[in-house]
C-alpha positions as a Markdown table, in Angstrom:
| # | Residue | x | y | z |
|---|---|---|---|---|
| 1 | Met | -87.7 | -46.9 | 12.6 |
| 2 | Lys | -84.8 | -46.6 | 15.0 |
| 3 | Pro | -82.1 | -47.8 | 12.4 |
| 4 | Ile | -83.5 | -45.3 | 9.9 |
| 5 | Trp | -83.1 | -42.3 | 12.3 |
| 6 | Phe | -79.7 | -43.6 | 13.5 |
| 7 | Gly | -78.5 | -43.8 | 9.9 |
| 8 | Ala | -79.7 | -40.4 | 9.1 |
| 9 | Phe | -77.9 | -39.0 | 12.2 |
| 10 | Val | -74.6 | -40.7 | 11.3 |
| 11 | Leu | -74.9 | -39.4 | 7.7 |
| 12 | Ala | -75.4 | -35.8 | 9.0 |
| 13 | Ile | -72.3 | -36.1 | 11.2 |
| 14 | Ala | -70.2 | -37.4 | 8.3 |
| 15 | Gln | -71.3 | -34.6 | 6.0 |
| 16 | Ala | -70.4 | -32.0 | 8.7 |
| 17 | Val | -66.9 | -33.5 | 9.2 |
| 18 | Leu | -66.2 | -33.6 | 5.4 |
| 19 | Ala | -67.4 | -30.0 | 5.0 |
| 20 | Gly | -64.6 | -28.9 | 7.4 |
| 21 | Pro | -64.6 | -26.6 | 10.4 |
| 22 | Ser | -66.7 | -23.9 | 8.7 |
| 23 | Ala | -69.7 | -26.2 | 8.8 |
| 24 | Leu | -69.3 | -26.8 | 12.5 |
| 25 | Gln | -69.1 | -23.1 | 13.1 |
| 26 | Asn | -72.7 | -22.4 | 12.0 |
| 27 | Asp | -71.4 | -21.7 | 8.5 |
| 28 | Lys | -69.5 | -18.6 | 9.6 |
| 29 | Lys | -66.8 | -17.8 | 7.2 |
| 30 | Ala | -63.3 | -17.0 | 8.5 |
| 31 | Val | -62.2 | -13.4 | 8.1 |
| 32 | Val | -58.7 | -13.1 | 6.5 |
| 33 | Met | -56.9 | -9.9 | 7.1 |
| 34 | Pro | -55.4 | -8.4 | 3.9 |
| 35 | Gln | -51.6 | -8.4 | 3.8 |
| 36 | Glu | -50.0 | -5.0 | 4.0 |
| 37 | Ala | -48.4 | -4.1 | 0.7 |
| 38 | Lys | -44.6 | -3.6 | 0.8 |
| 39 | Glu | -43.4 | 0.0 | 0.5 |
| 40 | Ser | -42.1 | 0.6 | -3.0 |
| 41 | Cys | -38.6 | 2.1 | -3.6 |
| 42 | Asn | -37.7 | 4.8 | -6.1 |
| 43 | Trp | -34.1 | 5.9 | -6.6 |
| 44 | Thr | -34.9 | 9.4 | -7.8 |
| 45 | Gly | -33.7 | 12.2 | -5.4 |
| 46 | Phe | -30.7 | 13.5 | -3.4 |
| 47 | Tyr | -28.9 | 11.3 | -1.0 |
| 48 | Ile | -26.1 | 11.3 | 1.5 |
| 49 | Gly | -24.2 | 8.5 | 3.2 |
| 50 | Gly | -21.1 | 7.0 | 4.7 |
| 51 | Ser | -18.9 | 4.0 | 3.9 |
| 52 | Ile | -15.9 | 2.1 | 5.3 |
| 53 | Gly | -13.7 | -0.6 | 3.9 |
| 54 | Gly | -10.2 | -1.6 | 2.9 |
| 55 | Ala | -7.7 | -0.3 | 0.3 |
| 56 | Phe | -5.0 | -2.4 | -1.3 |
| 57 | Asp | -2.2 | -0.5 | -3.1 |
| 58 | Arg | 0.9 | -0.7 | -5.1 |
| 59 | Val | 3.4 | 2.1 | -5.6 |
| 60 | Asp | 5.7 | 1.7 | -8.6 |
| 61 | Leu | 9.1 | 3.2 | -7.9 |
| 62 | Asp | 11.8 | 4.2 | -10.4 |
| 63 | Leu | 15.2 | 5.5 | -9.5 |
| 64 | Asp | 17.5 | 6.7 | -12.3 |
| 65 | Leu | 21.0 | 7.6 | -11.3 |
| 66 | Asn | 22.9 | 9.6 | -13.9 |
| 67 | Gly | 25.7 | 12.1 | -14.3 |
| 68 | Leu | 29.0 | 10.9 | -12.9 |
| 69 | Trp | 27.3 | 7.7 | -11.8 |
| 70 | Asp | 27.6 | 6.4 | -15.4 |
| 71 | Thr | 31.3 | 6.9 | -15.7 |
| 72 | Arg | 32.7 | 6.9 | -12.1 |
| 73 | Leu | 30.6 | 4.3 | -10.3 |
| 74 | Pro | 28.6 | 2.2 | -12.8 |
| 75 | Phe | 28.4 | -0.9 | -10.6 |
| 76 | Thr | 27.3 | 1.1 | -7.6 |
| 77 | Arg | 24.8 | 2.9 | -9.8 |
| 78 | Asp | 23.2 | -0.4 | -10.9 |
| 79 | Val | 22.9 | -1.7 | -7.3 |
| 80 | Gly | 21.4 | 1.7 | -6.2 |
| 81 | Gln | 18.9 | 1.8 | -9.0 |
| 82 | Asp | 17.8 | -1.8 | -8.3 |
| 83 | Leu | 17.2 | -1.0 | -4.6 |
| 84 | Gly | 15.4 | 2.3 | -5.4 |
| 85 | Ser | 13.1 | 0.8 | -8.0 |
| 86 | Arg | 11.5 | -1.9 | -5.8 |
| 87 | Asp | 7.8 | -1.4 | -5.5 |
| 88 | Leu | 6.1 | -0.6 | -2.2 |
| 89 | Glu | 2.8 | -2.2 | -1.2 |
| 90 | Ala | 0.4 | -1.6 | 1.7 |
| 91 | Asn | -3.1 | -2.3 | 2.9 |
| 92 | Gly | -5.0 | 0.3 | 4.8 |
| 93 | Leu | -8.3 | 1.8 | 5.9 |
| 94 | Ile | -10.6 | 3.9 | 3.7 |
| 95 | Ala | -13.6 | 5.6 | 5.3 |
| 96 | Gly | -15.6 | 8.7 | 4.7 |
| 97 | Gly | -18.8 | 10.1 | 3.2 |
| 98 | Phe | -20.6 | 10.6 | -0.1 |
| 99 | Leu | -23.5 | 12.6 | -1.6 |
| 100 | Gly | -25.2 | 12.6 | -4.9 |
| 101 | Tyr | -28.4 | 12.7 | -7.0 |
| 102 | Asn | -30.1 | 9.9 | -8.9 |
| 103 | Tyr | -32.8 | 10.0 | -11.5 |
| 104 | Gln | -34.8 | 6.9 | -12.3 |
| 105 | Trp | -36.5 | 6.3 | -15.6 |
| 106 | Asn | -38.3 | 2.9 | -15.7 |
| 107 | Asn | -35.7 | 0.5 | -14.4 |
| 108 | Trp | -32.7 | 2.7 | -15.5 |
| 109 | Val | -30.9 | 5.0 | -13.0 |
| 110 | Leu | -28.5 | 7.8 | -13.9 |
| 111 | Gly | -26.8 | 9.9 | -11.2 |
| 112 | Leu | -23.8 | 12.0 | -10.1 |
| 113 | Glu | -21.9 | 11.3 | -6.9 |
| 114 | Gly | -19.0 | 12.9 | -5.1 |
| 115 | Gly | -17.1 | 11.4 | -2.2 |
| 116 | Phe | -14.3 | 12.3 | 0.3 |
| 117 | Asp | -12.5 | 9.6 | 2.3 |
| 118 | Tyr | -9.7 | 9.2 | 4.7 |
| 119 | Leu | -7.1 | 7.0 | 3.0 |
| 120 | Gly | -4.5 | 5.4 | 5.2 |
| 121 | Leu | -1.9 | 3.8 | 3.0 |
| 122 | Arg | 1.8 | 3.8 | 3.9 |
| 123 | Asp | 4.9 | 1.7 | 3.5 |
| 124 | Ser | 8.7 | 2.0 | 3.8 |
| 125 | Phe | 11.9 | 0.1 | 2.9 |
| 126 | Asn | 15.4 | 0.3 | 4.4 |
| 127 | Ser | 18.0 | -1.8 | 2.5 |
| 128 | Gly | 20.7 | -1.5 | 5.2 |
| 129 | Tyr | 24.3 | -1.4 | 4.0 |
| 130 | Gln | 24.9 | -3.3 | 0.8 |
| 131 | Phe | 28.4 | -4.3 | -0.4 |
| 132 | Val | 29.1 | -3.7 | -4.1 |
| 133 | Gly | 31.7 | -6.0 | -5.6 |
| 134 | Gly | 32.6 | -3.7 | -8.5 |
| 135 | Asp | 34.0 | -0.2 | -8.5 |
| 136 | Gly | 37.0 | -1.3 | -6.4 |
| 137 | Gly | 34.6 | -2.4 | -3.6 |
| 138 | Asn | 31.9 | 0.0 | -2.3 |
| 139 | Val | 29.1 | 0.2 | 0.3 |
| 140 | Ile | 25.7 | 1.7 | -0.4 |
| 141 | Ala | 22.4 | 2.1 | 1.5 |
| 142 | Leu | 18.9 | 3.2 | 0.5 |
| 143 | Arg | 15.8 | 4.3 | 2.5 |
| 144 | Gln | 12.4 | 5.1 | 0.9 |
| 145 | Ser | 8.8 | 5.6 | 2.1 |
| 146 | Phe | 5.4 | 6.8 | 1.0 |
| 147 | Glu | 2.1 | 7.7 | 2.6 |
| 148 | Thr | -1.4 | 9.0 | 1.7 |
| 149 | His | -4.1 | 10.7 | 3.8 |
| 150 | Tyr | -7.3 | 11.3 | 1.7 |
| 151 | Leu | -9.2 | 10.4 | -1.5 |
| 152 | Ala | -11.7 | 12.7 | -3.2 |
| 153 | Thr | -13.8 | 11.5 | -6.2 |
| 154 | Leu | -16.4 | 12.9 | -8.5 |
| 155 | Gly | -18.2 | 11.1 | -11.3 |
| 156 | Pro | -21.4 | 9.7 | -12.8 |
| 157 | Arg | -23.3 | 6.5 | -11.8 |
| 158 | Phe | -25.2 | 4.4 | -14.3 |
| 159 | Gly | -27.4 | 1.5 | -13.1 |
| 160 | Tyr | -30.3 | -0.8 | -13.5 |
| 161 | Ser | -32.8 | -1.5 | -10.7 |
| 162 | Trp | -34.5 | -4.8 | -10.2 |
| 163 | Asn | -37.1 | -4.9 | -7.4 |
| 164 | Arg | -35.2 | -3.4 | -4.5 |
| 165 | Ile | -31.7 | -4.0 | -5.9 |
| 166 | Leu | -29.7 | -1.5 | -7.9 |
| 167 | Phe | -26.7 | -2.7 | -10.0 |
| 168 | Tyr | -24.5 | 0.2 | -11.0 |
| 169 | Thr | -21.2 | 1.2 | -12.5 |
| 170 | Thr | -19.3 | 4.4 | -11.7 |
| 171 | Gly | -16.2 | 6.3 | -12.6 |
| 172 | Gly | -14.7 | 9.7 | -12.8 |
| 173 | Val | -11.9 | 12.0 | -11.6 |
| 174 | Ala | -10.0 | 11.3 | -8.4 |
| 175 | Phe | -7.6 | 13.3 | -6.2 |
| 176 | Thr | -5.2 | 12.2 | -3.4 |
| 177 | Asp | -2.0 | 13.3 | -1.6 |
| 178 | Leu | 1.2 | 11.3 | -2.0 |
| 179 | Arg | 4.2 | 11.9 | 0.2 |
| 180 | Phe | 7.3 | 10.2 | -1.2 |
| 181 | Ser | 10.9 | 10.3 | 0.0 |
| 182 | Gln | 14.1 | 8.6 | -1.0 |
| 183 | Glu | 17.6 | 8.7 | 0.5 |
| 184 | Leu | 20.7 | 7.1 | -1.0 |
| 185 | Asn | 24.0 | 6.9 | 0.9 |
| 186 | Glu | 27.4 | 6.0 | -0.7 |
| 187 | Leu | 30.2 | 5.4 | 1.8 |
| 188 | Asp | 33.4 | 5.2 | -0.3 |
| 189 | Asn | 33.2 | 8.8 | -1.5 |
| 190 | Gly | 31.1 | 10.1 | 1.4 |
| 191 | Met | 28.1 | 11.1 | -0.8 |
| 192 | Arg | 24.4 | 11.3 | 0.0 |
| 193 | Gln | 21.4 | 11.9 | -2.3 |
| 194 | Glu | 18.0 | 12.6 | -0.8 |
| 195 | Gly | 14.8 | 14.4 | -1.6 |
| 196 | Ser | 11.0 | 14.2 | -1.1 |
| 197 | Ser | 7.8 | 15.1 | -2.8 |
| 198 | Asp | 4.4 | 16.0 | -1.1 |
| 199 | Asp | 1.9 | 16.9 | -3.8 |
| 200 | Val | -1.8 | 16.5 | -4.7 |
| 201 | Glu | -2.0 | 13.9 | -7.5 |
| 202 | Val | -4.8 | 13.8 | -10.0 |
| 203 | Gly | -6.1 | 10.5 | -11.5 |
| 204 | Trp | -9.1 | 8.5 | -12.4 |
| 205 | Thr | -11.4 | 6.0 | -10.7 |
| 206 | Val | -13.7 | 3.2 | -12.1 |
| 207 | Gly | -15.8 | 0.5 | -10.4 |
| 208 | Gly | -19.2 | -0.8 | -9.7 |
| 209 | Gly | -21.5 | -2.0 | -6.9 |
| 210 | Leu | -24.8 | -3.3 | -5.6 |
| 211 | Glu | -27.2 | -1.2 | -3.6 |
| 212 | Tyr | -30.2 | -2.6 | -1.7 |
| 213 | Cys | -33.3 | -0.5 | -0.8 |
| 214 | Leu | -34.2 | -1.2 | 2.9 |
| 215 | Ala | -37.1 | 1.4 | 2.9 |
| 216 | Arg | -38.2 | 4.5 | 1.0 |
| 217 | His | -35.4 | 6.6 | 2.6 |
| 218 | Trp | -32.7 | 4.0 | 3.4 |
| 219 | Ser | -30.3 | 1.8 | 1.4 |
| 220 | Val | -27.1 | -0.2 | 1.9 |
| 221 | Arg | -24.4 | -0.8 | -0.7 |
| 222 | Val | -21.2 | -2.7 | -1.4 |
| 223 | Glu | -18.8 | -1.1 | -3.9 |
| 224 | Tyr | -15.5 | -1.9 | -5.6 |
| 225 | Arg | -13.2 | 0.7 | -7.2 |
| 226 | Tyr | -9.9 | 0.8 | -9.0 |
| 227 | Asn | -8.0 | 4.1 | -8.7 |
| 228 | Asp | -4.9 | 5.3 | -10.6 |
| 229 | Phe | -2.9 | 8.5 | -10.2 |
| 230 | Glu | -0.2 | 10.6 | -11.7 |
| 231 | Cys | 3.4 | 10.0 | -10.6 |
| 232 | Ala | 5.2 | 12.0 | -7.9 |
| 233 | Asp | 8.8 | 12.8 | -8.8 |
| 234 | Phe | 11.8 | 14.9 | -7.9 |
| 235 | Ser | 15.5 | 15.3 | -8.9 |
| 236 | Thr | 18.6 | 15.2 | -6.6 |
| 237 | Ser | 22.3 | 16.0 | -6.7 |
| 238 | Ala | 24.8 | 14.3 | -4.3 |
| 239 | Val | 26.0 | 16.3 | -1.3 |
| 240 | Pro | 28.7 | 15.4 | 1.3 |
| 241 | Arg | 27.6 | 13.0 | 4.1 |
| 242 | Pro | 27.8 | 14.4 | 7.6 |
| 243 | Gly | 31.5 | 14.6 | 8.7 |
| 244 | Val | 32.8 | 14.6 | 5.1 |
| 245 | Pro | 34.3 | 18.0 | 4.1 |
| 246 | Asn | 34.2 | 17.4 | 0.4 |
| 247 | Ala | 32.5 | 15.0 | -1.9 |
| 248 | Pro | 32.5 | 14.7 | -5.7 |
| 249 | Ser | 29.9 | 16.8 | -7.4 |
| 250 | Gly | 28.1 | 15.8 | -10.6 |
| 251 | Phe | 26.3 | 12.7 | -9.3 |
| 252 | Thr | 22.6 | 13.3 | -10.0 |
| 253 | Gly | 19.4 | 11.3 | -10.0 |
| 254 | His | 15.7 | 11.3 | -10.8 |
| 255 | His | 13.2 | 9.7 | -8.4 |
| 256 | Glu | 9.6 | 8.7 | -9.3 |
| 257 | Ala | 6.6 | 7.1 | -7.5 |
| 258 | Cys | 3.3 | 6.1 | -9.2 |
| 259 | Leu | 0.3 | 5.1 | -7.0 |
| 260 | Ser | -2.6 | 2.8 | -7.9 |
| 261 | Phe | -4.9 | 0.9 | -5.6 |
| 262 | His | -8.1 | -1.2 | -5.3 |
| 263 | Ser | -10.8 | -0.5 | -2.7 |
| 264 | Val | -13.8 | -2.4 | -1.4 |
| 265 | Thr | -16.3 | -0.6 | 0.8 |
| 266 | Ala | -19.7 | -1.1 | 2.5 |
| 267 | Gly | -22.0 | 1.9 | 2.9 |
| 268 | Leu | -25.3 | 3.2 | 4.3 |
| 269 | Ala | -27.3 | 6.0 | 2.5 |
| 270 | Tyr | -30.3 | 8.2 | 3.3 |
| 271 | Lys | -32.4 | 9.5 | 0.4 |
| 272 | Phe | -34.2 | 12.8 | 1.0 |
């Protein structure tokens, strides 16, 4: 009889092992805590935020010397126009804030956003004295500079949300200040032409970005924009250089600077 009882005991142990830990725990079932559902994100509502990044610009310059330059000093005119029409480039900081409103319908998001940023772009050029072979030999020098201080934008946003990510495009009207100056010195006749412009320039902006919902009220974004503005310009007439009593009159010119730049920013937003 002992082999029969021993065999039955071994068979019971084997069944308990194959049944797993639950069988060895008096058939008590393990209690699994339900996972907490992730908080859903909805883009509808007012929001406010801040951003920081870099701007990469190009200022297209054009100097047109006319009047007596065409007949009296054509070679000097050509050298001066070439020096004064060289583009200026600069990289700078862009940082500020934005506010807006979004409305979400299914996965589509439509909104309106305005922003105001500090825009630190500036560059300058000084040719030094340049010898001109024509016109009986002459010497000319040119200095020019530009700078900006702010950027204001207003326009719609149109996007598509997927889970917590919002892909969007944007565009609209843009405003900036552009300070532009140019000075031309001609030594043979003792002339100087100089002037400046400091105006608000109106333009347009277009771009797009990606925004990620961290929680119901918070989101982060990365955005690219291209911005293009009207040209700043002014006209000048030659005056005597310091220490020169008289200089020929009738030498005139038109000076123009046109600003455009790219920007890439990262931002944080709070939705009410």
